[in-house]
N, CA, C and O atoms as CSV, one atom per row, in Angstrom:
chain,resi,resn,atom,element,x,y,z
A,1,MET,N,N,87.498,96.045,88.193
A,1,MET,CA,C,88.123,95.744,88.984
A,1,MET,C,C,89.189,94.343,87.716
A,1,MET,O,O,90.390,94.132,87.546
A,2,VAL,N,N,87.929,93.740,87.134
A,2,VAL,CA,C,88.406,92.601,86.422
A,2,VAL,C,C,89.046,93.142,85.013
A,2,VAL,O,O,89.879,92.549,84.329
A,3,ILE,N,N,88.471,94.370,84.762
A,3,ILE,CA,C,89.018,95.163,83.252
A,3,ILE,C,C,90.637,95.285,83.688
A,3,ILE,O,O,91.472,94.639,83.055
A,4,LEU,N,N,91.036,96.160,84.820
A,4,LEU,CA,C,92.060,96.347,85.338
A,4,LEU,C,C,93.290,95.002,85.160
A,4,LEU,O,O,94.468,94.953,84.806
A,5,ALA,N,N,92.230,93.978,85.636
A,5,ALA,CA,C,93.223,92.656,86.009
A,5,ALA,C,C,93.603,92.206,84.503
A,5,ALA,O,O,94.657,91.678,84.150
A,6,GLY,N,N,92.564,92.518,83.756
A,6,GLY,CA,C,92.847,91.824,82.275
A,6,GLY,C,C,93.974,92.837,81.692
A,6,GLY,O,O,94.859,92.239,81.080
A,7,VAL,N,N,94.128,94.263,81.754
A,7,VAL,CA,C,94.807,95.001,80.948
A,7,VAL,C,C,96.242,94.704,81.756
A,7,VAL,O,O,97.221,94.875,81.030
A,8,ILE,N,N,96.503,94.350,82.929
A,8,ILE,CA,C,97.725,93.959,83.588
A,8,ILE,C,C,98.293,92.785,83.107
A,8,ILE,O,O,99.457,92.801,82.708
A,9,GLU,N,N,97.536,91.632,83.090
A,9,GLU,CA,C,97.955,90.543,82.208
A,9,GLU,C,C,98.484,90.404,81.023
A,9,GLU,O,O,99.423,89.681,80.688
A,10,ILE,N,N,97.570,91.438,80.123
A,10,ILE,CA,C,97.950,91.391,78.779
A,10,ILE,C,C,99.416,92.360,78.662
A,10,ILE,O,O,100.238,92.080,77.789
A,11,ALA,N,N,99.634,93.425,79.547
A,11,ALA,CA,C,100.876,94.462,79.233
A,11,ALA,C,C,102.052,93.191,79.746
A,11,ALA,O,O,103.005,92.841,79.049
A,12,VAL,N,N,101.772,92.716,80.894
A,12,VAL,CA,C,102.879,91.818,81.255
A,12,VAL,C,C,103.363,90.624,80.321
A,12,VAL,O,O,104.464,90.126,80.082
A,13,SER,N,N,102.045,90.377,79.892
A,13,SER,CA,C,102.680,89.224,78.774
A,13,SER,C,C,103.430,89.722,77.607
A,13,SER,O,O,104.465,89.196,77.196
A,14,ILE,N,N,102.892,90.707,77.114
A,14,ILE,CA,C,103.688,91.277,75.892
A,14,ILE,C,C,104.701,91.713,76.138
A,14,ILE,O,O,105.413,91.844,75.142
A,15,GLY,N,N,105.368,92.190,77.566
A,15,GLY,CA,C,106.391,92.664,77.831
A,15,GLY,C,C,107.418,91.631,78.126
A,15,GLY,O,O,108.626,91.807,77.961
A,16,LEU,N,N,106.784,90.385,78.637
A,16,LEU,CA,C,107.625,89.305,78.579
A,16,LEU,C,C,107.897,88.392,77.396
A,16,LEU,O,O,108.944,87.775,77.200
A,17,VAL,N,N,106.890,88.391,76.691
A,17,VAL,CA,C,106.986,87.668,75.377
A,17,VAL,C,C,107.835,88.349,74.308
A,17,VAL,O,O,108.468,87.650,73.517
A,18,PHE,N,N,107.881,89.736,74.244
A,18,PHE,CA,C,108.586,90.453,73.372
A,18,PHE,C,C,109.782,91.064,73.617
A,18,PHE,O,O,110.561,91.466,72.752
A,19,GLY,N,N,109.958,91.146,75.088
A,19,GLY,CA,C,111.362,91.420,75.800
A,19,GLY,C,C,111.132,92.829,75.761
A,19,GLY,O,O,112.165,93.458,75.530
A,20,LEU,N,N,109.974,93.616,75.933
A,20,LEU,CA,C,109.849,94.924,75.890
A,20,LEU,C,C,109.682,95.461,77.369
A,20,LEU,O,O,108.698,95.110,78.020
A,21,MET,N,N,110.542,96.229,77.853
A,21,MET,CA,C,110.609,96.779,79.267
A,21,MET,C,C,110.664,95.544,80.015
A,21,MET,O,O,109.703,95.374,80.765
A,22,THR,N,N,111.585,94.598,80.001
A,22,THR,CA,C,111.283,92.957,80.479
A,22,THR,C,C,111.108,93.220,82.313
A,22,THR,O,O,110.193,92.820,83.034
A,23,ARG,N,N,112.173,93.922,82.644
A,23,ARG,CA,C,112.411,93.927,84.127
A,23,ARG,C,C,110.996,94.614,84.708
A,23,ARG,O,O,110.354,94.194,85.670
A,24,ILE,N,N,110.685,95.745,83.901
A,24,ILE,CA,C,109.462,96.354,84.719
A,24,ILE,C,C,108.288,95.911,84.667
A,24,ILE,O,O,107.393,96.243,85.443
A,25,ALA,N,N,108.132,94.739,83.304
A,25,ALA,CA,C,106.959,94.165,83.076
A,25,ALA,C,C,107.161,92.728,84.339
A,25,ALA,O,O,106.120,92.296,84.835
A,26,ALA,N,N,108.100,92.286,84.635
A,26,ALA,CA,C,108.194,91.082,85.682
A,26,ALA,C,C,107.812,91.623,86.895
A,26,ALA,O,O,106.971,91.032,87.571
A,27,VAL,N,N,108.440,92.942,87.373
A,27,VAL,CA,C,107.990,93.480,88.710
A,27,VAL,C,C,106.785,93.780,88.694
A,27,VAL,O,O,106.379,93.887,89.851
A,28,GLY,N,N,105.932,93.989,87.876
A,28,GLY,CA,C,104.789,94.335,87.515
A,28,GLY,C,C,103.905,93.043,87.993
A,28,GLY,O,O,103.015,93.041,88.844
A,29,GLY,N,N,104.317,92.114,87.332
A,29,GLY,CA,C,103.670,90.722,87.105
A,29,GLY,C,C,103.843,89.775,88.543
A,29,GLY,O,O,103.014,88.920,88.855
A,30,VAL,N,N,104.797,90.017,89.174
A,30,VAL,CA,C,104.912,89.579,90.471
A,30,VAL,C,C,104.357,90.234,91.479
A,30,VAL,O,O,104.263,89.698,92.583
A,31,ALA,N,N,103.974,91.306,91.277
A,31,ALA,CA,C,103.320,92.297,92.371
A,31,ALA,C,C,101.556,91.813,91.979
A,31,ALA,O,O,100.752,91.393,92.810
A,32,TYR,N,N,101.291,92.023,90.493
A,32,TYR,CA,C,99.917,91.320,90.526
A,32,TYR,C,C,99.837,90.006,90.964
A,32,TYR,O,O,98.812,89.733,91.589
A,33,LEU,N,N,100.583,89.192,90.814
A,33,LEU,CA,C,100.217,87.761,91.572
A,33,LEU,C,C,100.193,87.686,92.909
A,33,LEU,O,O,99.548,86.888,93.589
A,34,PHE,N,N,101.030,88.675,93.330
A,34,PHE,CA,C,101.081,88.545,94.882
A,34,PHE,C,C,99.685,89.205,95.370
A,34,PHE,O,O,98.958,88.562,96.127
A,35,PHE,N,N,99.450,90.040,95.083
A,35,PHE,CA,C,98.193,90.806,95.470
A,35,PHE,C,C,96.974,90.006,94.930
A,35,PHE,O,O,96.014,89.924,95.696
A,36,ALA,N,N,96.894,89.490,93.885
A,36,ALA,CA,C,95.807,88.415,93.489
A,36,ALA,C,C,95.708,87.662,94.216
A,36,ALA,O,O,94.538,87.358,94.449
A,37,THR,N,N,96.698,86.964,94.946
A,37,THR,CA,C,96.533,85.763,95.744
A,37,THR,C,C,96.271,86.045,96.977
A,37,THR,O,O,95.680,85.269,97.728
A,38,LEU,N,N,96.710,87.251,97.321
A,38,LEU,CA,C,96.467,87.915,98.781
A,38,LEU,C,C,95.073,87.996,98.838
A,38,LEU,O,O,94.472,87.127,99.470
A,39,TRP,N,N,94.220,89.241,98.070
A,39,TRP,CA,C,92.806,89.513,97.827
A,39,TRP,C,C,91.910,88.101,97.568
A,39,TRP,O,O,90.766,87.977,98.004
A,40,GLY,N,N,92.494,87.231,96.920
A,40,GLY,CA,C,91.716,85.988,96.328
A,40,GLY,C,C,91.801,85.267,97.562
A,40,GLY,O,O,91.463,84.113,97.299
A,41,HIS,N,N,92.085,85.368,98.781
A,41,HIS,CA,C,92.319,84.377,100.196
A,41,HIS,C,C,92.870,83.062,100.095
A,41,HIS,O,O,92.762,82.107,100.864
A,42,HIS,N,N,93.589,83.202,98.818
A,42,HIS,CA,C,94.543,81.981,98.594
A,42,HIS,C,C,95.318,81.167,99.670
A,42,HIS,O,O,95.430,79.955,99.858
A,43,PHE,N,N,95.985,82.641,100.531
A,43,PHE,CA,C,96.745,82.307,101.768
A,43,PHE,C,C,96.072,81.493,102.747
A,43,PHE,O,O,96.634,80.671,103.470
A,44,SER,N,N,94.975,81.731,102.736
A,44,SER,CA,C,94.431,80.967,104.020
A,44,SER,C,C,93.760,79.562,103.599
A,44,SER,O,O,93.308,78.751,104.407
A,45,ALA,N,N,93.772,79.439,102.436
A,45,ALA,CA,C,93.058,78.452,101.811
A,45,ALA,C,C,94.217,77.063,101.934
A,45,ALA,O,O,93.797,75.918,101.765
A,46,GLY,N,N,95.416,77.286,102.187
A,46,GLY,CA,C,96.439,76.169,102.441
A,46,GLY,C,C,97.300,76.189,101.437
A,46,GLY,O,O,97.514,77.207,100.778
A,47,TYR,N,N,97.911,74.988,101.216
A,47,TYR,CA,C,99.001,74.973,100.291
A,47,TYR,C,C,98.769,74.249,99.005
A,47,TYR,O,O,99.569,74.264,98.069
A,48,VAL,N,N,97.582,73.587,99.013
A,48,VAL,CA,C,97.095,72.741,97.795
A,48,VAL,C,C,96.223,73.259,96.801
A,48,VAL,O,O,95.020,73.099,97.004
A,49,TRP,N,N,96.609,73.893,95.684
A,49,TRP,CA,C,96.233,74.335,94.505
A,49,TRP,C,C,94.828,74.127,94.133
A,49,TRP,O,O,94.029,75.043,93.940
A,50,VAL,N,N,94.471,72.384,94.010
A,50,VAL,CA,C,93.620,71.750,93.389
A,50,VAL,C,C,92.298,71.869,94.449
A,50,VAL,O,O,91.233,71.374,94.082
A,51,LEU,N,N,92.384,72.485,95.665
A,51,LEU,CA,C,91.192,72.645,96.890
A,51,LEU,C,C,90.274,73.486,96.035
A,51,LEU,O,O,90.757,74.149,95.117
A,52,PRO,N,N,89.053,73.495,96.269
A,52,PRO,CA,C,87.939,74.199,95.745
A,52,PRO,C,C,88.223,75.650,95.963
A,52,PRO,O,O,87.768,76.395,95.095
A,53,ASN,N,N,88.869,76.190,96.923
A,53,ASN,CA,C,89.177,77.682,97.270
A,53,ASN,C,C,90.698,77.876,96.587
A,53,ASN,O,O,91.135,79.001,96.345
A,54,GLY,N,N,91.479,76.610,96.294
A,54,GLY,CA,C,92.705,77.056,95.770
A,54,GLY,C,C,93.601,77.219,96.806
A,54,GLY,O,O,93.240,77.409,97.967
A,55,GLY,N,N,94.987,77.140,96.371
A,55,GLY,CA,C,96.136,77.293,97.396
A,55,GLY,C,C,96.940,78.574,97.060
A,55,GLY,O,O,96.368,79.570,96.616
A,56,TRP,N,N,98.019,78.542,97.236
A,56,TRP,CA,C,99.020,79.594,96.949
A,56,TRP,C,C,100.220,79.384,96.250
A,56,TRP,O,O,100.804,80.250,95.598
A,57,GLU,N,N,100.688,77.854,96.443
A,57,GLU,CA,C,101.819,77.518,95.762
A,57,GLU,C,C,101.835,77.717,94.050
A,57,GLU,O,O,102.769,78.109,93.351
A,58,PHE,N,N,100.643,77.356,93.699
A,58,PHE,CA,C,100.766,77.883,92.104
A,58,PHE,C,C,101.100,78.951,91.701
A,58,PHE,O,O,101.668,79.065,90.615
A,59,SER,N,N,100.831,79.957,92.466
A,59,SER,CA,C,101.097,81.523,92.159
A,59,SER,C,C,102.267,81.477,92.728
A,59,SER,O,O,103.078,81.827,91.871
A,60,ALA,N,N,102.846,81.215,93.793
A,60,ALA,CA,C,104.329,81.278,94.245
A,60,ALA,C,C,105.159,81.009,93.245
A,60,ALA,O,O,105.978,81.826,92.824
A,61,ILE,N,N,104.987,79.678,92.728
A,61,ILE,CA,C,106.024,79.263,91.299
A,61,ILE,C,C,105.951,80.470,90.648
A,61,ILE,O,O,106.981,81.142,90.592
A,62,TRP,N,N,104.683,80.985,90.015
A,62,TRP,CA,C,104.822,81.579,88.668
A,62,TRP,C,C,105.545,82.912,89.117
A,62,TRP,O,O,106.264,83.478,88.294
A,63,MET,N,N,105.397,83.415,90.324
A,63,MET,CA,C,105.977,84.896,90.920
A,63,MET,C,C,107.418,84.492,90.794
A,63,MET,O,O,108.075,85.287,90.122
A,64,ALA,N,N,108.161,83.334,91.328
A,64,ALA,CA,C,109.664,82.989,91.334
A,64,ALA,C,C,109.994,83.091,89.892
A,64,ALA,O,O,110.988,83.789,89.692
A,65,VAL,N,N,109.304,82.467,88.564
A,65,VAL,CA,C,109.578,82.446,87.359
A,65,VAL,C,C,109.507,83.690,86.898
A,65,VAL,O,O,110.543,84.040,86.334
A,66,ILE,N,N,108.772,84.380,86.929
A,66,ILE,CA,C,108.662,85.728,86.739
A,66,ILE,C,C,109.557,86.772,87.250
A,66,ILE,O,O,109.895,87.793,86.651
A,67,PHE,N,N,109.905,86.396,88.436
A,67,PHE,CA,C,111.117,87.399,89.222
A,67,PHE,C,C,112.533,87.207,88.553
A,67,PHE,O,O,113.419,88.042,88.365
A,68,ALA,N,N,112.475,85.567,88.182
A,68,ALA,CA,C,113.710,85.236,87.267
A,68,ALA,C,C,114.352,86.371,86.280
A,68,ALA,O,O,115.490,86.840,86.268
A,69,PHE,N,N,113.135,86.664,85.399
A,69,PHE,CA,C,113.175,87.770,84.422
A,69,PHE,C,C,113.627,89.099,84.857
A,69,PHE,O,O,114.520,89.788,84.364
A,70,ALA,N,N,112.905,89.332,85.805
A,70,ALA,CA,C,113.313,90.882,86.565
A,70,ALA,C,C,114.890,90.730,86.807
A,70,ALA,O,O,115.627,91.642,86.430
A,71,LEU,N,N,115.408,89.615,87.418
A,71,LEU,CA,C,116.929,89.603,87.697
A,71,LEU,C,C,117.518,89.660,86.590
A,71,LEU,O,O,118.296,90.604,86.451
A,72,THR,N,N,117.343,88.627,85.370
A,72,THR,CA,C,118.123,88.816,84.371
A,72,THR,C,C,117.692,89.725,82.933
A,72,THR,O,O,118.447,89.716,81.960
A,73,GLY,N,N,116.755,90.284,82.932
A,73,GLY,CA,C,116.358,91.326,81.869
A,73,GLY,C,C,116.332,90.264,80.431
A,73,GLY,O,O,116.660,89.082,80.324
A,74,GLY,N,N,115.857,91.131,79.532
A,74,GLY,CA,C,115.851,90.678,78.179
A,74,GLY,C,C,117.148,89.950,77.505
A,74,GLY,O,O,118.268,90.164,77.969
A,75,SER,N,N,116.965,89.147,76.475
A,75,SER,CA,C,118.281,88.732,75.801
A,75,SER,C,C,118.482,89.529,74.857
A,75,SER,O,O,117.939,90.602,74.594
A,76,LYS,N,N,119.581,88.761,74.165
A,76,LYS,CA,C,119.874,89.543,72.914
A,76,LYS,C,C,119.082,90.213,71.901
A,76,LYS,O,O,119.136,91.346,71.423
A,77,ILE,N,N,118.119,88.928,71.645
A,77,ILE,CA,C,117.008,89.120,70.782
A,77,ILE,C,C,115.996,89.665,71.149
A,77,ILE,O,O,115.041,89.310,70.458
A,78,SER,N,N,115.678,90.537,72.101
A,78,SER,CA,C,114.363,91.182,72.659
A,78,SER,C,C,114.601,92.492,72.357
A,78,SER,O,O,115.713,93.004,72.228
A,79,VAL,N,N,113.453,93.071,72.238
A,79,VAL,CA,C,113.250,94.469,72.154
A,79,VAL,C,C,113.941,95.522,72.993
A,79,VAL,O,O,114.236,96.673,72.672
A,80,ASP,N,N,114.141,94.865,74.171
A,80,ASP,CA,C,115.170,96.110,75.022
A,80,ASP,C,C,116.361,96.529,74.216
A,80,ASP,O,O,116.765,97.689,74.125
A,81,THR,N,N,116.930,95.389,73.591
A,81,THR,CA,C,118.260,95.271,73.140
A,81,THR,C,C,118.304,96.535,71.792
A,81,THR,O,O,119.125,97.446,71.686
A,82,LEU,N,N,117.388,96.287,71.063
A,82,LEU,CA,C,117.017,97.121,70.021
A,82,LEU,C,C,116.705,98.459,70.561
A,82,LEU,O,O,117.193,99.393,69.925
A,83,MET,N,N,115.931,98.776,71.693
A,83,MET,CA,C,115.693,100.183,72.050
A,83,MET,C,C,116.804,100.608,72.735
A,83,MET,O,O,116.849,101.837,72.677
A,84,GLN,N,N,117.371,100.323,73.121
A,84,GLN,CA,C,118.886,100.733,73.759
A,84,GLN,C,C,119.785,101.658,72.887
A,84,GLN,O,O,120.578,102.521,73.264
A,85,LYS,N,N,119.416,101.203,71.447
A,85,LYS,CA,C,120.511,101.995,70.900
A,85,LYS,C,C,119.507,103.043,70.200
A,85,LYS,O,O,119.994,103.661,69.254
A,86,ILE,N,N,117.950,103.369,70.596
A,86,ILE,CA,C,117.235,104.600,69.904
A,86,ILE,C,C,117.040,105.419,71.021
A,86,ILE,O,O,117.189,106.640,70.964
A,87,VAL,N,N,116.619,104.637,72.337
A,87,VAL,CA,C,115.928,105.592,73.428
A,87,VAL,C,C,117.393,106.686,73.878
A,87,VAL,O,O,118.575,106.343,73.851
A,88,PRO,N,N,116.852,108.004,74.259
A,88,PRO,CA,C,117.795,108.680,74.930
A,88,PRO,C,C,118.568,108.172,76.248
A,88,PRO,O,O,117.905,107.434,76.977
A,89,LYS,N,N,119.840,108.459,76.635
A,89,LYS,CA,C,120.403,108.057,77.548
A,89,LYS,C,C,119.939,108.131,78.990
A,89,LYS,O,O,120.563,107.581,79.898
A,90,GLY,N,N,118.916,108.771,79.159
A,90,GLY,CA,C,118.339,108.990,80.389
A,90,GLY,C,C,116.872,108.159,81.064
A,90,GLY,O,O,116.288,108.186,82.147
A,91,ILE,N,N,116.700,107.491,79.847
A,91,ILE,CA,C,115.897,106.421,79.918
A,91,ILE,C,C,116.006,104.909,79.727
A,91,ILE,O,O,115.082,104.115,79.904
A,92,GLN,N,N,117.468,104.560,79.278
A,92,GLN,CA,C,117.904,103.586,78.937
A,92,GLN,C,C,117.819,102.445,80.038
A,92,GLN,O,O,117.807,101.237,79.802
A,93,TRP,N,N,117.759,103.082,81.343
A,93,TRP,CA,C,117.615,101.741,82.477
A,93,TRP,C,C,116.160,100.909,82.395
A,93,TRP,O,O,115.947,99.797,82.880
A,94,ALA,N,N,115.397,101.587,81.793
A,94,ALA,CA,C,114.106,100.660,81.337
A,94,ALA,C,C,114.312,99.900,80.397
A,94,ALA,O,O,113.445,99.043,80.224
A,95,PHE,N,N,115.332,99.907,79.581
A,95,PHE,CA,C,115.518,98.965,78.641
A,95,PHE,C,C,116.656,97.974,78.940
A,95,PHE,O,O,117.283,97.589,77.953
A,96,ARG,N,N,116.946,97.600,79.887
A,96,ARG,CA,C,118.380,96.649,79.982
A,96,ARG,C,C,117.895,95.332,80.574
A,96,ARG,O,O,118.692,94.415,80.775
């Protein structure tokens, strides 16, 4: 499970940093953070993240920030913009 979490974190990081499939990476990142917070029992710990068991608001802030990438997509200098010229029209939705 830890290896899977690491792979997801690296994939989301690469997607957001380089703008590679930005929206898909952002949705995956939000889902990952939500389930990590849920399965880590942070919702039951309360609001304050500095408690020994942690809270949920720190991950909620990151979910909101990453969700903004899902809404806006990559910028003009992202890999997504370059890939729109190369990939077939059938899968261009992934690079917007």
